[in-house]
C-alpha positions in Angstrom: 23.1 -0.8 5.3 20.5 -0.4 8.1 17.0 -1.6 7.4 14.5 0.9 5.9 10.7 1.0 5.8 9.0 2.2 2.6 5.2 2.6 2.4 3.4 2.7 -1.0 0.0 4.2 -0.4 -2.9 5.9 -2.1 -6.2 5.1 -3.7 -7.2 1.8 -5.1 -5.8 1.1 -8.6 -3.2 3.8 -8.2 -0.4 1.4 -9.0 0.8 0.7 -5.5 1.1 -3.0 -5.6 3.0 -3.2 -8.9 5.5 -0.6 -7.8 5.8 -1.9 -4.2 6.6 -5.4 -5.4 9.1 -4.1 -8.0 10.7 -1.8 -5.4 11.0 -4.6 -2.8 12.6 -6.9 -5.4 15.1 -4.1 -6.4 16.0 -3.4 -2.8 15.9 -7.0 -1.4 13.2 -6.0 1.0 10.3 -7.9 2.5 7.0 -6.8 1.0 3.5 -7.1 2.5 0.3 -6.2 0.6 -2.8 -5.4 2.6 -5.1 -7.3 0.2 -3.1 -10.5 0.6 -2.7 -10.1 4.4 -6.5 -9.4 4.7 -7.4 -12.5 2.8 -4.9 -14.6 4.6 -6.4 -13.5 8.0 -9.8 -14.4 6.6 -8.7 -17.8 5.6 -9.2 -17.1 1.9 -7.1 -17.7 -1.2 -5.4 -14.5 -2.4 -7.4 -14.5 -5.6 -10.8 -15.4 -4.1 -13.2 -12.6 -4.9 -15.0 -10.9 -2.0 -17.6 -8.7 -3.5 -18.6 -7.1 -0.2 -19.9 -3.6 -0.2 -18.1 -0.7 1.5 -17.4 -1.5 5.2 -18.8 -5.0 4.9 -17.4 -8.5 5.2 -13.7 -8.5 5.4 -13.7 -4.8 4.8 -15.4 -3.7 8.1 -13.4 -1.2 10.2 -12.7 -4.0 12.7 -11.3 -6.4 10.1 -9.3 -3.5 8.5 -7.8 -2.9 12.0 -6.7 -6.5 12.2 -5.2 -6.2 8.8 -3.2 -3.0 9.5 -2.1 -4.4 12.9 -0.8 -7.5 11.1 1.1 -5.4 8.6 2.8 -3.5 11.4 3.6 -6.7 13.3 5.2 -8.2 10.3 7.1 -5.1 9.5 8.4 -4.8 13.1 9.6 -8.4 13.1 11.5 -8.0 9.8 13.0 -4.6 10.7 14.0 -5.9 14.1 15.9 -8.7 12.4 17.7 -6.2 10.1 15.6 -6.7 7.0 14.1 -3.7 5.0 10.4 -3.7 4.5 7.9 -2.4 1.9 4.3 -2.0 2.9 1.5 -1.7 0.3 -1.8 -0.4 1.5 -4.1 2.6 1.2 -3.1 4.2 4.5 -5.8 6.6 3.8 -6.0 8.2 7.3 -3.5 10.4 9.2 -4.0 8.0 12.2 -2.8 5.0 10.2 0.2 6.8 8.8 1.1 8.0 12.3 1.1 4.4 13.5 3.7 3.6 10.9 5.7 6.7 11.9 5.6 5.6 15.5 6.9 2.1 14.6 9.8 3.6 12.6 10.6 6.0 15.3 10.5 3.3 18.0 12.8 1.0 15.9 15.1 3.8 14.7 14.7 3.1 11.0 14.4 5.4 8.0 10.8 5.8 6.8 9.6 7.0 3.4 6.1 7.2 2.1 5.4 7.0 -1.7 2.0 8.4 -2.6 0.9 6.7 -5.8 -1.7 8.5 -7.9 -3.2 8.5 -11.3 -6.2 10.1 -13.1 -9.8 8.9 -12.7 -9.8 7.7 -16.3 -6.7 5.6 -15.6 -8.3 4.3 -12.4 -11.4 3.2 -14.3 -9.3 1.5 -16.9 -7.2 -0.4 -14.3 -10.3 -1.4 -12.4 -11.9 -2.8 -15.6 -8.7 -4.8 -16.3 -8.6 -6.1 -12.7 -12.2 -7.2 -12.8 -11.5 -9.4 -15.9 -8.3 -10.8 -14.4 -8.8 -14.1 -12.5 -5.4 -13.7 -10.9 -6.2 -10.3 -9.4 -5.9 -10.1 -5.6 -7.7 -6.7 -5.0 -11.4 -6.6 -4.7 -11.5 -2.8 -5.6 -14.3 -1.6 -7.7 -15.5 1.8 -8.8 -18.0 2.2 -6.0 -15.3 1.4 -3.5 -13.0 3.9 -5.2 -15.6 6.6 -4.8 -16.1 5.9 -1.1 -12.3 5.8 -0.5 -12.0 9.1 -2.4 -14.4 10.8 0.1 -12.5 9.4 3.1 -8.9 9.8 1.9 -7.0 12.3 4.1 -4.2 14.1 2.3 -0.8 13.4 3.8 -0.2 17.0 4.9 1.2 15.7 8.2 4.2 14.1 6.4 7.4 16.2 6.1 8.7 16.8 2.6 11.8 14.6 3.2 9.6 11.6 4.1 7.1 11.9 1.2 7.4 11.2 -2.5 4.3 11.8 -4.7 4.4 9.7 -7.8 2.1 9.9 -10.8 2.0 6.2 -11.9 0.8 6.7 -15.5 4.1 5.8 -17.0 6.0 2.6 -17.8 6.8 0.8 -14.6 10.6 0.5 -15.4 10.8 4.3 -15.9 8.8 4.8 -12.7 11.2 2.6 -10.7 14.2 4.6 -12.1 12.5 7.9 -11.2 11.7 6.5 -7.7 15.3 5.5 -7.2 16.4 9.0 -8.0 13.8 10.6 -5.7 14.6 8.2 -2.8 18.4 8.4 -3.1 
């Protein structure tokens, strides 16, 4: 089977990472998470907290560019060697999603985007759980969610056959089964 590229994207605490990791394991794909890659680039442990404000520290636009470039570089290397890839990041702008589309087109691989979403009440609940979890990788907080919400560009540029919108407020195993049906 030829390699495929699947992108789990959306707002913070939308369930992207949980589903991306589970989907990658199910498909035998490489999986890269923007939070882990960002901290690796910064020389930090994955669980080291960075309570920077919006657009500060390792979350400046320049550092974010480095992070998203690294995600694409890793995806290109794996796809070129015949391995499928799952990317897990907000991909909140049309421009960032187009860069992924360009990569897939250049390499001739199938590309699908999975937009993960949930209610604000669920987002708050997940962020509170994450804040209390010493093993959490993401530094997302409510104020960052609000800033991201203002900036997030809807994926109107993506054709229907390339986009799945998934409400993540269900049991992960049921979500994976639903996703398998939707991506079949």
